[in-house]
All heavy atoms as a GROMACS GRO file, in nm:
protein
  640
    1MET      N    1   6.581   3.840  11.654
    1MET     CA    2   6.480   3.911  11.577
    1MET      C    3   6.523   4.055  11.550
    1MET      O    4   6.507   4.105  11.442
    1MET     CB    5   6.348   3.906  11.655
    1MET     CG    6   6.236   3.973  11.584
    1MET     SD    7   6.166   3.862  11.463
    1MET     CE    8   6.017   3.942  11.427
    2ILE      N    9   6.578   4.122  11.650
    2ILE     CA   10   6.621   4.260  11.633
    2ILE      C   11   6.733   4.269  11.530
    2ILE      O   12   6.734   4.359  11.447
    2ILE     CB   13   6.664   4.321  11.768
    2ILE    CG1   14   6.543   4.330  11.860
    2ILE    CG2   15   6.727   4.457  11.749
    2ILE    CD1   16   6.575   4.373  12.000
    3ARG      N   17   6.824   4.174  11.533
    3ARG     CA   18   6.934   4.175  11.436
    3ARG      C   19   6.882   4.157  11.294
    3ARG      O   20   6.932   4.218  11.201
    3ARG     CB   21   7.036   4.066  11.468
    3ARG     CG   22   7.119   4.098  11.587
    3ARG     CD   23   7.224   3.996  11.608
    3ARG     NE   24   7.296   4.024  11.731
    3ARG     CZ   25   7.405   3.963  11.768
    3ARG    NH1   26   7.456   3.869  11.692
    3ARG    NH2   27   7.464   3.995  11.880
    4GLU      N   28   6.780   4.073  11.277
    4GLU     CA   29   6.721   4.053  11.144
    4GLU      C   30   6.658   4.182  11.093
    4GLU      O   31   6.674   4.219  10.978
    4GLU     CB   32   6.616   3.943  11.149
    4GLU     CG   33   6.673   3.805  11.170
    4GLU     CD   34   6.564   3.701  11.184
    4GLU    OE1   35   6.449   3.729  11.145
    4GLU    OE2   36   6.595   3.592  11.232
    5GLU      N   37   6.586   4.251  11.181
    5GLU     CA   38   6.524   4.377  11.142
    5GLU      C   39   6.628   4.481  11.105
    5GLU      O   40   6.613   4.555  11.008
    5GLU     CB   41   6.435   4.430  11.254
    5GLU     CG   42   6.312   4.348  11.277
    5GLU     CD   43   6.232   4.395  11.397
    5GLU    OE1   44   6.268   4.500  11.454
    5GLU    OE2   45   6.136   4.326  11.432
    6ALA      N   46   6.737   4.485  11.181
    6ALA     CA   47   6.844   4.581  11.152
    6ALA      C   48   6.912   4.547  11.021
    6ALA      O   49   6.950   4.636  10.945
    6ALA     CB   50   6.946   4.582  11.265
    7ALA      N   51   6.929   4.419  10.992
    7ALA     CA   52   6.993   4.377  10.867
    7ALA      C   53   6.904   4.410  10.747
    7ALA      O   54   6.954   4.439  10.638
    7ALA     CB   55   7.024   4.229  10.871
    8GLU      N   56   6.772   4.405  10.766
    8GLU     CA   57   6.680   4.431  10.656
    8GLU      C   58   6.657   4.580  10.633
    8GLU      O   59   6.605   4.617  10.528
    8GLU     CB   60   6.546   4.363  10.685
    8GLU     CG   61   6.554   4.213  10.682
    8GLU     CD   62   6.423   4.148  10.720
    8GLU    OE1   63   6.320   4.219  10.724
    8GLU    OE2   64   6.423   4.028  10.745
    9MET      N   65   6.694   4.664  10.727
    9MET     CA   66   6.671   4.807  10.712
    9MET      C   67   6.751   4.862  10.595
    9MET      O   68   6.869   4.839  10.583
    9MET     CB   69   6.710   4.881  10.840
    9MET     CG   70   6.713   5.030  10.824
    9MET     SD   71   6.609   5.134  10.923
    9MET     CE   72   6.527   5.039  11.040
   10LYS      N   73   6.683   4.934  10.507
   10LYS     CA   74   6.750   5.000  10.395
   10LYS      C   75   6.796   5.138  10.440
   10LYS      O   76   6.732   5.202  10.522
   10LYS     CB   77   6.654   5.015  10.277
   10LYS     CG   78   6.610   4.886  10.216
   10LYS     CD   79   6.526   4.920  10.094
   10LYS     CE   80   6.409   4.827  10.082
   10LYS     NZ   81   6.317   4.867   9.977
   11HIS      N   82   6.906   5.181  10.382
   11HIS     CA   83   6.958   5.314  10.412
   11HIS      C   84   6.967   5.391  10.281
   11HIS      O   85   7.004   5.337  10.179
   11HIS     CB   86   7.096   5.306  10.477
   11HIS     CG   87   7.092   5.236  10.609
   11HIS    ND1   88   7.065   5.302  10.726
   11HIS    CD2   89   7.108   5.105  10.641
   11HIS    CE1   90   7.066   5.215  10.826
   11HIS    NE2   91   7.092   5.095  10.777
   12GLY      N   92   6.931   5.516  10.286
   12GLY     CA   93   6.936   5.598  10.166
   12GLY      C   94   6.964   5.743  10.200
   12GLY      O   95   7.003   5.776  10.311
   13ARG      N   96   6.940   5.828  10.102
   13ARG     CA   97   6.958   5.971  10.123
   13ARG      C   98   6.859   6.045  10.033
   13ARG      O   99   6.814   5.991   9.932
   13ARG     CB  100   7.100   6.014  10.092
   13ARG     CG  101   7.139   6.004   9.947
   13ARG     CD  102   7.283   6.048   9.920
   13ARG     NE  103   7.311   6.041   9.780
   13ARG     CZ  104   7.333   5.931   9.710
   13ARG    NH1  105   7.332   5.815   9.770
   13ARG    NH2  106   7.357   5.935   9.582
   14TRP      N  107   6.825   6.164  10.072
   14TRP     CA  108   6.740   6.249   9.989
   14TRP      C  109   6.825   6.318   9.884
   14TRP      O  110   6.932   6.369   9.913
   14TRP     CB  111   6.669   6.355  10.074
   14TRP     CG  112   6.566   6.301  10.168
   14TRP    CD1  113   6.564   6.319  10.302
   14TRP    CD2  114   6.449   6.226  10.136
   14TRP    NE1  115   6.453   6.259  10.356
   14TRP    CE2  116   6.381   6.201  10.256
   14TRP    CE3  117   6.395   6.177  10.018
   14TRP    CZ2  118   6.262   6.129  10.262
   14TRP    CZ3  119   6.277   6.105  10.024
   14TRP    CH2  120   6.211   6.082  10.144
   15GLU      N  121   6.776   6.319   9.760
   15GLU     CA  122   6.842   6.390   9.650
   15GLU      C  123   6.747   6.500   9.604
   15GLU      O  124   6.630   6.475   9.576
   15GLU     CB  125   6.870   6.293   9.535
   15GLU     CG  126   6.960   6.178   9.577
   15GLU     CD  127   6.966   6.066   9.474
   15GLU    OE1  128   6.882   6.063   9.381
   15GLU    OE2  129   7.055   5.982   9.488
   16GLU      N  130   6.797   6.621   9.597
   16GLU     CA  131   6.715   6.735   9.558
   16GLU      C  132   6.687   6.731   9.408
   16GLU      O  133   6.779   6.715   9.327
   16GLU     CB  134   6.787   6.864   9.595
   16GLU     CG  135   6.702   6.986   9.582
   16GLU     CD  136   6.774   7.109   9.634
   16GLU    OE1  137   6.893   7.126   9.603
   16GLU    OE2  138   6.711   7.186   9.704
   17VAL      N  139   6.559   6.745   9.370
   17VAL     CA  140   6.518   6.741   9.229
   17VAL      C  141   6.407   6.844   9.207
   17VAL      O  142   6.354   6.902   9.302
   17VAL     CB  143   6.467   6.600   9.189
   17VAL    CG1  144   6.578   6.497   9.196
   17VAL    CG2  145   6.350   6.557   9.274
   18ASP      N  146   6.372   6.863   9.080
   18ASP     CA  147   6.260   6.951   9.047
   18ASP      C  148   6.128   6.880   9.081
   18ASP      O  149   6.118   6.758   9.074
   18ASP     CB  150   6.260   6.985   8.898
   18ASP     CG  151   6.378   7.072   8.859
   18ASP    OD1  152   6.448   7.122   8.949
   18ASP    OD2  153   6.401   7.088   8.738
   19TRP      N  154   6.028   6.958   9.118
   19TRP     CA  155   5.895   6.905   9.146
   19TRP      C  156   5.805   6.944   9.029
   19TRP      O  157   5.803   7.060   8.987
   19TRP     CB  158   5.842   6.964   9.276
   19TRP     CG  159   5.702   6.923   9.308
   19TRP    CD1  160   5.590   6.999   9.294
   19TRP    CD2  161   5.658   6.797   9.357
   19TRP    NE1  162   5.480   6.927   9.333
   19TRP    CE2  163   5.519   6.803   9.372
   19TRP    CE3  164   5.724   6.678   9.391
   19TRP    CZ2  165   5.443   6.696   9.419
   19TRP    CZ3  166   5.648   6.573   9.439
   19TRP    CH2  167   5.510   6.581   9.452
   20VAL      N  168   5.731   6.849   8.975
   20VAL     CA  169   5.642   6.874   8.863
   20VAL      C  170   5.501   6.835   8.904
   20VAL      O  171   5.478   6.728   8.960
   20VAL     CB  172   5.684   6.791   8.739
   20VAL    CG1  173   5.591   6.816   8.623
   20VAL    CG2  174   5.828   6.822   8.700
   21GLU      N  175   5.406   6.925   8.878
   21GLU     CA  176   5.266   6.895   8.910
   21GLU      C  177   5.177   6.952   8.801
   21GLU      O  178   5.220   7.038   8.723
   21GLU     CB  179   5.228   6.951   9.047
   21GLU     CG  180   5.238   7.099   9.060
   21GLU     CD  181   5.206   7.147   9.201
   21GLU    OE1  182   5.239   7.078   9.298
   21GLU    OE2  183   5.150   7.256   9.212
   22PRO      N  184   5.053   6.902   8.790
   22PRO     CA  185   4.961   6.954   8.688
   22PRO      C  186   4.930   7.101   8.712
   22PRO      O  187   4.924   7.146   8.827
   22PRO     CB  188   4.834   6.870   8.706
   22PRO     CG  189   4.873   6.755   8.792
   22PRO     CD  190   4.994   6.796   8.869
   23ASP      N  191   4.911   7.175   8.603
   23ASP     CA  192   4.874   7.316   8.620
   23ASP      C  193   4.728   7.324   8.665
   23ASP      O  194   4.658   7.223   8.671
   23ASP     CB  195   4.900   7.396   8.493
   23ASP     CG  196   4.805   7.363   8.379
   23ASP    OD1  197   4.720   7.273   8.395
   23ASP    OD2  198   4.816   7.427   8.274
   24GLY      N  199   4.683   7.442   8.695
   24GLY     CA  200   4.548   7.461   8.747
   24GLY      C  201   4.438   7.420   8.653
   24GLY      O  202   4.327   7.389   8.696
   25HIS      N  203   4.466   7.417   8.523
   25HIS     CA  204   4.363   7.384   8.425
   25HIS      C  205   4.366   7.237   8.386
   25HIS      O  206   4.276   7.190   8.318
   25HIS     CB  207   4.381   7.469   8.300
   25HIS     CG  208   4.379   7.617   8.329
   25HIS    ND1  209   4.265   7.683   8.369
   25HIS    CD2  210   4.478   7.708   8.330
   25HIS    CE1  211   4.293   7.810   8.390
   25HIS    NE2  212   4.422   7.829   8.367
   26GLY      N  213   4.470   7.165   8.423
   26GLY     CA  214   4.478   7.023   8.394
   26GLY      C  215   4.528   6.989   8.255
   26GLY      O  216   4.525   6.872   8.215
   27PHE      N  217   4.576   7.088   8.179
   27PHE     CA  218   4.621   7.062   8.043
   27PHE      C  219   4.772   7.060   8.027
   27PHE      O  220   4.823   7.032   7.921
   27PHE     CB  221   4.562   7.166   7.947
   27PHE     CG  222   4.413   7.160   7.939
   27PHE    CD1  223   4.337   7.263   7.991
   27PHE    CD2  224   4.349   7.052   7.883
   27PHE    CE1  225   4.199   7.258   7.986
   27PHE    CE2  226   4.211   7.046   7.877
   27PHE     CZ  227   4.135   7.149   7.929
   28GLY      N  228   4.844   7.093   8.131
   28GLY     CA  229   4.988   7.098   8.123
   28GLY      C  230   5.050   7.073   8.259
   28GLY      O  231   4.982   7.026   8.352
   29THR      N  232   5.178   7.103   8.270
   29THR     CA  233   5.247   7.083   8.397
   29THR      C  234   5.322   7.210   8.437
   29THR      O  235   5.355   7.293   8.352
   29THR     CB  236   5.347   6.967   8.390
   29THR    OG1  237   5.441   6.992   8.286
   29THR    CG2  238   5.278   6.834   8.365
   30VAL      N  239   5.350   7.220   8.565
   30VAL     CA  240   5.428   7.330   8.620
   30VAL      C  241   5.550   7.268   8.686
   30VAL      O  242   5.537   7.177   8.769
   30VAL     CB  243   5.346   7.409   8.724
   30VAL    CG1  244   5.430   7.519   8.787
   30VAL    CG2  245   5.221   7.466   8.661
   31ARG      N  246   5.668   7.315   8.648
   31ARG     CA  247   5.793   7.264   8.706
   31ARG      C  248   5.846   7.366   8.806
   31ARG      O  249   5.864   7.483   8.774
   31ARG     CB  250   5.896   7.242   8.597
   31ARG     CG  251   6.030   7.191   8.649
   31ARG     CD  252   6.126   7.160   8.535
   31ARG     NE  253   6.074   7.057   8.449
   31ARG     CZ  254   6.094   6.926   8.466
   31ARG    NH1  255   6.166   6.884   8.567
   31ARG    NH2  256   6.044   6.839   8.383
   32MET      N  257   5.872   7.318   8.929
   32MET     CA  258   5.927   7.403   9.033
   32MET      C  259   6.069   7.355   9.064
   32MET      O  260   6.085   7.244   9.118
   32MET     CB  261   5.840   7.399   9.157
   32MET     CG  262   5.706   7.465   9.135
   32MET     SD  263   5.595   7.443   9.274
   32MET     CE  264   5.502   7.303   9.215
   33PRO      N  265   6.171   7.432   9.028
   33PRO     CA  266   6.309   7.389   9.048
   33PRO      C  267   6.342   7.362   9.195
   33PRO      O  268   6.305   7.440   9.283
   33PRO     CB  269   6.392   7.506   8.995
   33PRO     CG  270   6.300   7.585   8.910
   33PRO     CD  271   6.163   7.563   8.965
   34LYS      N  272   6.407   7.250   9.218
   34LYS     CA  273   6.458   7.212   9.350
   34LYS      C  274   6.352   7.212   9.459
   34LYS      O  275   6.379   7.241   9.574
   34LYS     CB  276   6.574   7.301   9.390
   34LYS     CG  277   6.691   7.292   9.295
   34LYS     CD  278   6.805   7.378   9.340
   34LYS     CE  279   6.921   7.368   9.242
   34LYS     NZ  280   7.034   7.447   9.283
   35ALA      N  281   6.229   7.177   9.425
   35ALA     CA  282   6.121   7.175   9.524
   35ALA      C  283   6.083   7.032   9.562
   35ALA      O  284   5.989   7.012   9.637
   35ALA     CB  285   5.999   7.248   9.470
   36GLY      N  286   6.157   6.933   9.512
   36GLY     CA  287   6.126   6.794   9.543
   36GLY      C  288   6.246   6.722   9.603
   36GLY      O  289   6.360   6.764   9.588
   37LEU      N  290   6.218   6.611   9.673
   37LEU     CA  291   6.321   6.524   9.728
   37LEU      C  292   6.296   6.383   9.675
   37LEU      O  293   6.184   6.332   9.686
   37LEU     CB  294   6.318   6.524   9.880
   37LEU     CG  295   6.355   6.654   9.948
   37LEU    CD1  296   6.330   6.644  10.098
   37LEU    CD2  297   6.500   6.691   9.921
   38ARG      N  298   6.400   6.321   9.617
   38ARG     CA  299   6.390   6.186   9.563
   38ARG      C  300   6.465   6.090   9.654
   38ARG      O  301   6.579   6.116   9.694
   38ARG     CB  302   6.447   6.180   9.422
   38ARG     CG  303   6.444   6.039   9.363
   38ARG     CD  304   6.492   6.033   9.221
   38ARG     NE  305   6.619   6.099   9.206
   38ARG     CZ  306   6.654   6.169   9.098
   38ARG    NH1  307   6.571   6.184   8.999
   38ARG    NH2  308   6.773   6.227   9.092
   39CYS      N  309   6.403   5.977   9.685
   39CYS     CA  310   6.467   5.873   9.765
   39CYS      C  311   6.570   5.802   9.678
   39CYS      O  312   6.541   5.762   9.566
   39CYS     CB  313   6.362   5.773   9.813
   39CYS     SG  314   6.430   5.627   9.894
   40SER      N  315   6.690   5.785   9.731
   40SER     CA  316   6.796   5.719   9.654
   40SER      C  317   6.773   5.568   9.640
   40SER      O  318   6.833   5.505   9.555
   40SER     CB  319   6.933   5.744   9.720
   40SER     OG  320   6.937   5.685   9.848
   41GLN      N  321   6.682   5.511   9.718
   41GLN     CA  322   6.655   5.368   9.711
   41GLN      C  323   6.542   5.334   9.614
   41GLN      O  324   6.556   5.245   9.531
   41GLN     CB  325   6.619   5.313   9.850
   41GLN     CG  326   6.734   5.311   9.945
   41GLN     CD  327   6.840   5.210   9.903
   41GLN    OE1  328   6.808   5.101   9.859
   41GLN    NE2  329   6.965   5.248   9.915
   42CYS      N  330   6.429   5.403   9.623
   42CYS     CA  331   6.313   5.368   9.540
   42CYS      C  332   6.284   5.469   9.429
   42CYS      O  333   6.198   5.446   9.346
   42CYS     CB  334   6.189   5.350   9.627
   42CYS     SG  335   6.126   5.503   9.702
   43SER      N  336   6.353   5.582   9.430
   43SER     CA  337   6.340   5.688   9.328
   43SER      C  338   6.207   5.762   9.331
   43SER      O  339   6.177   5.837   9.240
   43SER     CB  340   6.365   5.633   9.187
   43SER     OG  341   6.497   5.584   9.178
   44ASN      N  342   6.123   5.740   9.432
   44ASN     CA  343   6.000   5.819   9.442
   44ASN      C  344   6.035   5.961   9.482
   44ASN      O  345   6.127   5.984   9.560
   44ASN     CB  346   5.905   5.758   9.545
   44ASN     CG  347   5.817   5.652   9.485
   44ASN    OD1  348   5.841   5.603   9.376
   44ASN    ND2  349   5.713   5.617   9.558
   45VAL      N  350   5.959   6.056   9.429
   45VAL     CA  351   5.982   6.198   9.456
   45VAL      C  352   5.867   6.252   9.539
   45VAL      O  353   5.750   6.223   9.512
   45VAL     CB  354   5.994   6.277   9.324
   45VAL    CG1  355   6.011   6.426   9.352
   45VAL    CG2  356   6.110   6.224   9.241
   46PHE      N  357   5.902   6.330   9.640
   46PHE     CA  358   5.804   6.389   9.730
   46PHE      C  359   5.829   6.539   9.736
   46PHE      O  360   5.941   6.584   9.723
   46PHE     CB  361   5.817   6.331   9.871
   46PHE     CG  362   5.803   6.181   9.873
   46PHE    CD1  363   5.915   6.100   9.866
   46PHE    CD2  364   5.678   6.122   9.881
   46PHE    CE1  365   5.904   5.963   9.866
   46PHE    CE2  366   5.666   5.984   9.881
   46PHE     CZ  367   5.778   5.904   9.874
   47LYS      N  368   5.723   6.614   9.759
   47LYS     CA  369   5.736   6.758   9.772
   47LYS      C  370   5.817   6.790   9.897
   47LYS      O  371   5.788   6.740  10.006
   47LYS     CB  372   5.598   6.824   9.778
   47LYS     CG  373   5.599   6.969   9.744
   47LYS     CD  374   5.459   7.019   9.720
   47LYS     CE  375   5.462   7.160   9.666
   47LYS     NZ  376   5.328   7.208   9.636
   48LYS      N  377   5.920   6.871   9.881
   48LYS     CA  378   6.015   6.899   9.988
   48LYS      C  379   5.948   6.951  10.115
   48LYS      O  380   5.980   6.908  10.225
   48LYS     CB  381   6.120   6.998   9.940
   48LYS     CG  382   6.234   7.019  10.036
   48LYS     CD  383   6.325   7.133   9.996
   48LYS     CE  384   6.400   7.106   9.870
   48LYS     NZ  385   6.495   7.213   9.837
   49GLU      N  386   5.855   7.042  10.100
   49GLU     CA  387   5.794   7.104  10.219
   49GLU      C  388   5.716   7.003  10.303
   49GLU      O  389   5.694   7.024  10.421
   49GLU     CB  390   5.704   7.220  10.180
   49GLU     CG  391   5.585   7.180  10.096
   49GLU     CD  392   5.511   7.298  10.038
   49GLU    OE1  393   5.576   7.397  10.001
   49GLU    OE2  394   5.388   7.290  10.030
   50LEU      N  395   5.676   6.891  10.244
   50LEU     CA  396   5.602   6.790  10.319
   50LEU      C  397   5.693   6.694  10.394
   50LEU      O  398   5.650   6.628  10.487
   50LEU     CB  399   5.510   6.711  10.225
   50LEU     CG  400   5.408   6.795  10.148
   50LEU    CD1  401   5.330   6.706  10.052
   50LEU    CD2  402   5.315   6.866  10.243
   51LEU      N  403   5.819   6.682  10.352
   51LEU     CA  404   5.911   6.585  10.412
   51LEU      C  405   6.028   6.650  10.482
   51LEU      O  406   6.124   6.582  10.516
   51LEU     CB  407   5.968   6.493  10.303
   51LEU     CG  408   5.872   6.396  10.238
   51LEU    CD1  409   5.942   6.321  10.127
   51LEU    CD2  410   5.817   6.300  10.339
   52TRP      N  411   6.022   6.778  10.508
   52TRP     CA  412   6.141   6.851  10.550
   52TRP      C  413   6.209   6.790  10.674
   52TRP      O  414   6.328   6.791  10.685
   52TRP     CB  415   6.107   6.997  10.576
   52TRP     CG  416   6.228   7.080  10.582
   52TRP    CD1  417   6.281   7.140  10.693
   52TRP    CD2  418   6.316   7.112  10.476
   52TRP    NE1  419   6.396   7.207  10.660
   52TRP    CE2  420   6.419   7.192  10.527
   52TRP    CE3  421   6.319   7.081  10.341
   52TRP    CZ2  422   6.523   7.241  10.449
   52TRP    CZ3  423   6.423   7.131  10.263
   52TRP    CH2  424   6.522   7.209  10.318
   53LYS      N  425   6.136   6.733  10.767
   53LYS     CA  426   6.199   6.682  10.889
   53LYS      C  427   6.192   6.529  10.900
   53LYS      O  428   6.237   6.475  10.999
   53LYS     CB  429   6.137   6.746  11.011
   53LYS     CG  430   6.168   6.894  11.018
   53LYS     CD  431   6.123   6.955  11.147
   53LYS     CE  432   6.161   7.103  11.147
   53LYS     NZ  433   6.130   7.169  11.269
   54ASP      N  434   6.135   6.459  10.804
   54ASP     CA  435   6.126   6.314  10.812
   54ASP      C  436   6.261   6.251  10.782
   54ASP      O  437   6.334   6.295  10.694
   54ASP     CB  438   6.022   6.260  10.713
   54ASP     CG  439   5.881   6.289  10.758
   54ASP    OD1  440   5.863   6.327  10.875
   54ASP    OD2  441   5.789   6.274  10.676
   55ASN      N  442   6.293   6.144  10.854
   55ASN     CA  443   6.420   6.077  10.831
   55ASN      C  444   6.401   5.938  10.772
   55ASN      O  445   6.483   5.851  10.790
   55ASN     CB  446   6.503   6.071  10.959
   55ASN     CG  447   6.436   5.987  11.066
   55ASN    OD1  448   6.320   5.949  11.053
   55ASN    ND2  449   6.509   5.959  11.171
   56TYR      N  450   6.288   5.917  10.704
   56TYR     CA  451   6.264   5.791  10.635
   56TYR      C  452   6.178   5.817  10.512
   56TYR      O  453   6.108   5.918  10.504
   56TYR     CB  454   6.195   5.690  10.727
   56TYR     CG  455   6.052   5.727  10.757
   56TYR    CD1  456   5.948   5.675  10.682
   56TYR    CD2  457   6.021   5.817  10.858
   56TYR    CE1  458   5.817   5.711  10.707
   56TYR    CE2  459   5.891   5.854  10.884
   56TYR     CZ  460   5.790   5.800  10.808
   56TYR     OH  461   5.660   5.836  10.832
   57CYS      N  462   6.184   5.726  10.417
   57CYS     CA  463   6.102   5.737  10.296
   57CYS      C  464   5.965   5.676  10.324
   57CYS      O  465   5.958   5.559  10.364
   57CYS     CB  466   6.170   5.665  10.180
   57CYS     SG  467   6.068   5.658  10.031
   58PRO      N  468   5.855   5.749  10.304
   58PRO     CA  469   5.723   5.693  10.329
   58PRO      C  470   5.686   5.582  10.230
   58PRO      O  471   5.597   5.503  10.257
   58PRO     CB  472   5.628   5.811  10.314
   58PRO     CG  473   5.706   5.925  10.268
   58PRO     CD  474   5.851   5.890  10.269
   59ASN      N  475   5.755   5.572  10.118
   59ASN     CA  476   5.724   5.469  10.019
   59ASN      C  477   5.792   5.336  10.050
   59ASN      O  478   5.728   5.233  10.060
   59ASN     CB  479   5.763   5.515   9.879
   59ASN     CG  480   5.727   5.413   9.774
   59ASN    OD1  481   5.611   5.378   9.759
   59ASN    ND2  482   5.826   5.362   9.704
   60CYS      N  483   5.925   5.337  10.068
   60CYS     CA  484   5.999   5.211  10.086
   60CYS      C  485   6.050   5.191  10.227
   60CYS      O  486   6.100   5.083  10.260
   60CYS     CB  487   6.115   5.202   9.987
   60CYS     SG  488   6.250   5.318  10.018
   61GLY      N  489   6.040   5.292  10.313
   61GLY     CA  490   6.083   5.279  10.451
   61GLY      C  491   6.231   5.295  10.475
   61GLY      O  492   6.279   5.275  10.586
   62SER      N  493   6.308   5.332  10.372
   62SER     CA  494   6.452   5.350  10.390
   62SER      C  495   6.481   5.460  10.489
   62SER      O  496   6.419   5.567  10.486
   62SER     CB  497   6.519   5.386  10.257
   62SER     OG  498   6.514   5.278  10.169
   63ARG      N  499   6.574   5.434  10.577
   63ARG     CA  500   6.617   5.535  10.673
   63ARG      C  501   6.715   5.628  10.604
   63ARG      O  502   6.808   5.585  10.538
   63ARG     CB  503   6.683   5.467  10.792
   63ARG     CG  504   6.721   5.564  10.899
   63ARG     CD  505   6.781   5.492  11.016
   63ARG     NE  506   6.830   5.593  11.107
   63ARG     CZ  507   6.841   5.576  11.235
   63ARG    NH1  508   6.808   5.462  11.288
   63ARG    NH2  509   6.887   5.672  11.311
   64MET      N  510   6.693   5.756  10.620
   64MET     CA  511   6.778   5.856  10.556
   64MET      C  512   6.888   5.896  10.654
   64MET      O  513   6.869   5.979  10.742
   64MET     CB  514   6.697   5.978  10.513
   64MET     CG  515   6.588   5.945  10.416
   64MET     SD  516   6.656   5.878  10.265
   64MET     CE  517   6.518   5.784  10.204
   65ASP      N  518   7.003   5.832  10.642
   65ASP     CA  519   7.116   5.859  10.730
   65ASP      C  520   7.169   5.999  10.703
   65ASP      O  521   7.180   6.043  10.590
   65ASP     CB  522   7.227   5.758  10.707
   65ASP     CG  523   7.185   5.617  10.745
   65ASP    OD1  524   7.098   5.600  10.832
   65ASP    OD2  525   7.238   5.525  10.684
   66LYS      N  526   7.202   6.067  10.810
   66LYS     CA  527   7.254   6.203  10.804
   66LYS      C  528   7.157   6.296  10.733
   66LYS      O  529   7.196   6.392  10.668
   66LYS     CB  530   7.391   6.207  10.735
   66LYS     CG  531   7.494   6.124  10.807
   66LYS     CD  532   7.627   6.134  10.738
   66LYS     CE  533   7.730   6.048  10.808
   66LYS     NZ  534   7.859   6.054  10.745
   67VAL      N  535   7.030   6.268  10.742
   67VAL     CA  536   6.929   6.347  10.670
   67VAL      C  537   6.927   6.491  10.716
   67VAL      O  538   6.913   6.581  10.635
   67VAL     CB  539   6.789   6.281  10.681
   67VAL    CG1  540   6.737   6.289  10.822
   67VAL    CG2  541   6.693   6.347  10.586
   68MET      N  542   6.939   6.516  10.845
   68MET     CA  543   6.931   6.653  10.892
   68MET      C  544   7.047   6.737  10.839
   68MET      O  545   7.028   6.851  10.799
   68MET     CB  546   6.928   6.658  11.045
   68MET     CG  547   6.800   6.601  11.105
   68MET     SD  548   6.648   6.666  11.032
   68MET     CE  549   6.655   6.835  11.084
   69GLU      N  550   7.167   6.679  10.833
   69GLU     CA  551   7.280   6.753  10.778
   69GLU      C  552   7.256   6.787  10.632
   69GLU      O  553   7.280   6.899  10.589
   69GLU     CB  554   7.408   6.670  10.791
   69GLU     CG  555   7.453   6.649  10.934
   69GLU     CD  556   7.567   6.550  10.944
   69GLU    OE1  557   7.630   6.520  10.840
   69GLU    OE2  558   7.592   6.500  11.054
   70ARG      N  559   7.206   6.690  10.556
   70ARG     CA  560   7.182   6.711  10.412
   70ARG      C  561   7.071   6.813  10.392
   70ARG      O  562   7.082   6.902  10.307
   70ARG     CB  563   7.145   6.578  10.346
   70ARG     CG  564   7.114   6.589  10.200
   70ARG     CD  565   7.236   6.622  10.119
   70ARG     NE  566   7.202   6.626   9.978
   70ARG     CZ  567   7.241   6.719   9.896
   70ARG    NH1  568   7.320   6.816   9.937
   70ARG    NH2  569   7.205   6.718   9.771
   71LEU      N  570   6.963   6.804  10.469
   71LEU     CA  571   6.853   6.898  10.453
   71LEU      C  572   6.895   7.039  10.492
   71LEU      O  573   6.852   7.136  10.430
   71LEU     CB  574   6.732   6.854  10.535
   71LEU     CG  575   6.661   6.731  10.482
   71LEU    CD1  576   6.548   6.691  10.576
   71LEU    CD2  577   6.608   6.752  10.342
   72GLU      N  578   6.980   7.052  10.593
   72GLU     CA  579   7.029   7.183  10.630
   72GLU      C  580   7.114   7.242  10.518
   72GLU      O  581   7.105   7.362  10.490
   72GLU     CB  582   7.109   7.174  10.759
   72GLU     CG  583   7.022   7.154  10.882
   72GLU     CD  584   7.101   7.129  11.009
   72GLU    OE1  585   7.225   7.142  11.007
   72GLU    OE2  586   7.038   7.096  11.110
   73GLU      N  587   7.195   7.159  10.451
   73GLU     CA  588   7.273   7.206  10.338
   73GLU      C  589   7.180   7.255  10.227
   73GLU      O  590   7.203   7.361  10.168
   73GLU     CB  591   7.361   7.094  10.281
   73GLU     CG  592   7.477   7.055  10.369
   73GLU     CD  593   7.549   6.932  10.313
   73GLU    OE1  594   7.526   6.896  10.196
   73GLU    OE2  595   7.629   6.873  10.387
   74LEU      N  596   7.074   7.178  10.198
   74LEU     CA  597   6.979   7.217  10.094
   74LEU      C  598   6.907   7.346  10.130
   74LEU      O  599   6.888   7.434  10.045
   74LEU     CB  600   6.878   7.106  10.070
   74LEU     CG  601   6.932   6.975  10.014
   74LEU    CD1  602   6.823   6.868  10.011
   74LEU    CD2  603   6.991   6.994   9.875
   75LYS      N  604   6.867   7.358  10.256
   75LYS     CA  605   6.797   7.478  10.299
   75LYS      C  606   6.888   7.600  10.291
   75LYS      O  607   6.847   7.707  10.245
   75LYS     CB  608   6.745   7.460  10.442
   75LYS     CG  609   6.657   7.574  10.487
   75LYS     CD  610   6.599   7.549  10.624
   75LYS     CE  611   6.512   7.668  10.663
   75LYS     NZ  612   6.459   7.652  10.796
   76ASP      N  613   7.013   7.586  10.333
   76ASP     CA  614   7.108   7.696  10.326
   76ASP      C  615   7.134   7.738  10.181
   76ASP      O  616   7.151   7.856  10.152
   76ASP     CB  617   7.242   7.659  10.392
   76ASP     CG  618   7.228   7.648  10.543
   76ASP    OD1  619   7.129   7.701  10.598
   76ASP    OD2  620   7.316   7.585  10.604
   77ALA      N  621   7.133   7.643  10.090
   77ALA     CA  622   7.157   7.672   9.948
   77ALA      C  623   7.042   7.751   9.888
   77ALA      O  624   7.062   7.831   9.795
   77ALA     CB  625   7.179   7.544   9.871
   78THR      N  626   6.920   7.732   9.939
   78THR     CA  627   6.804   7.803   9.884
   78THR      C  628   6.782   7.938   9.950
   78THR      O  629   6.709   8.020   9.898
   78THR     CB  630   6.676   7.720   9.898
   78THR    OG1  631   6.653   7.691  10.036
   78THR    CG2  632   6.685   7.591   9.818
   79ASP      N  633   6.842   7.961  10.066
   79ASP     CA  634   6.825   8.090  10.135
   79ASP      C  635   6.910   8.199  10.075
   79ASP      O  636   6.994   8.192  10.002
   79ASP     CB  637   6.860   8.077  10.284
   79ASP     CG  638   6.754   7.997  10.357
   79ASP    OD1  639   6.643   7.981  10.303
   79ASP    OD2  640   6.783   7.950  10.468
   0.00000   0.00000   0.00000
């Protein structure tokens, strides 16, 4: 059973992307450069500040291998 679960586990990585959300009035959008993280498996985008330490995608469950190294690179690039 454990081997089956391990075989079914998806592996992915976070890709840094722009975050887009509705403006305060609801008539347009606001784009925030490099404020989102996209899962390489399911392509869902999440706000970076909400997922900064998670090592899995909340949508598809993919494990983000080497996530801490990648997130540290992204954080260093924005500092």
